[in-house]
C-alpha positions as CSV (number, residue, x, y, z in Angstrom):
1,M,-0.2,0.0,0.0
2,I,1.3,3.4,-1.1
3,K,1.5,5.8,1.9
4,K,0.2,9.5,1.1
5,T,2.0,11.5,3.5
6,F,4.2,13.2,0.7
7,I,0.9,14.9,-0.2
8,L,0.9,17.3,3.2
9,P,4.3,18.9,1.9
10,L,2.7,19.7,-1.3
11,V,-0.2,21.4,0.5
12,I,2.1,23.5,2.4
13,A,4.2,24.4,-1.1
14,A,1.1,25.3,-2.7
15,I,0.0,27.7,-0.1
16,L,3.3,29.0,0.0
17,F,3.8,29.9,-3.4
18,I,0.0,31.3,-3.9
19,S,0.9,33.7,-1.0
20,I,3.6,35.4,-3.4
21,A,0.7,36.9,-5.2
22,E,-1.0,40.3,-4.0
23,L,-3.7,38.8,-2.0
24,E,-6.3,40.1,0.5
25,Y,-4.9,40.4,3.9
26,G,-7.4,37.7,5.2
27,F,-5.6,34.9,2.9
28,Y,-2.5,36.0,4.7
29,Q,-4.2,36.0,8.5
30,L,-5.5,32.4,7.3
31,M,-2.1,31.3,6.2
32,R,-0.7,32.3,9.4
33,F,-2.9,29.1,10.9
34,I,-2.8,26.7,8.3
35,V,1.1,26.8,7.7
36,P,2.3,26.2,11.3
37,I,-0.6,23.6,12.0
38,L,0.2,21.4,8.7
39,S,4.1,22.2,9.4
40,A,3.6,20.6,13.0
41,I,1.8,17.8,11.8
42,Y,4.1,17.2,9.2
43,A,7.1,17.3,11.5
44,Y,5.1,14.8,14.1
45,I,4.7,12.2,11.0
46,L,8.5,12.6,10.4
47,Y,9.4,11.9,13.7
48,C,6.8,9.0,14.2
49,D,8.3,7.2,10.7
50,D,12.2,7.7,11.9
51,E,11.4,7.4,16.1
52,K,14.0,10.2,16.3
53,F,14.8,13.6,15.3
54,T,16.1,14.3,11.8
55,M,17.2,16.9,9.5
56,W,14.2,16.4,7.5
57,M,12.2,17.9,10.3
58,I,14.0,21.4,10.5
59,P,11.9,23.3,7.5
60,N,8.8,22.3,9.3
61,I,10.0,23.1,12.6
62,L,11.3,26.7,11.4
63,A,7.9,27.0,9.5
64,V,6.1,26.8,12.8
65,I,8.1,29.5,14.1
66,M,8.1,31.6,11.0
67,W,4.1,31.5,10.1
68,N,3.1,31.2,14.0
69,P,-0.3,33.3,14.6
70,I,0.6,34.1,18.4
71,L,3.9,36.0,18.0
72,P,3.8,37.0,14.3
73,I,7.1,37.8,12.9
74,Y,6.9,40.9,10.5
75,F,8.9,41.4,7.4
76,D,8.3,43.4,4.2
77,K,6.5,41.9,1.1
78,E,9.7,41.3,-0.7
79,T,11.4,39.4,2.0
80,W,8.2,37.2,2.8
81,V,8.3,36.6,-0.9
82,I,11.6,35.4,-0.6
83,I,11.1,33.3,2.5
84,D,7.9,32.0,0.8
85,I,9.9,30.6,-2.1
86,I,12.7,29.0,0.0
87,F,10.2,27.1,2.1
88,G,8.2,26.3,-0.7
89,I,11.0,24.6,-2.1
90,S,11.9,22.9,1.1
91,Q,8.6,21.7,1.3
92,L,8.8,20.2,-2.5
93,V,12.1,18.5,-1.7
94,L,10.5,17.2,1.5
95,A,7.7,15.4,-0.6
96,G,10.1,14.0,-3.0
97,H,12.0,12.5,0.1
98,T,8.9,11.1,1.7
99,Y,7.7,9.8,-1.4
100,I,10.8,8.1,-2.2
101,K,11.1,6.8,1.3
102,D,7.6,5.7,1.7
103,N,7.6,3.8,-2.0
104,K,10.9,1.7,-1.4
């Protein structure tokens, strides 16, 4: 049976890439809840799969910190675009890693 855990980082990456566009402020507020929750879930899944801390968890832990709605971090739009691209690419790499690992 094929696991579908690689879909979660693809969803996170899609949200991050969509956020590069000029959208309503409400989208970014919603994003501050969705991205850290999904990232925390994915980091937990990675931890449960390996039963130890691995480097593959680091991007998700950083995403939980960067996009948390309780203590928001503020940057200008240009900086967020760069951050969104970097984290989006990291999620695509994680999705590929997870897909390969789960389907060996």
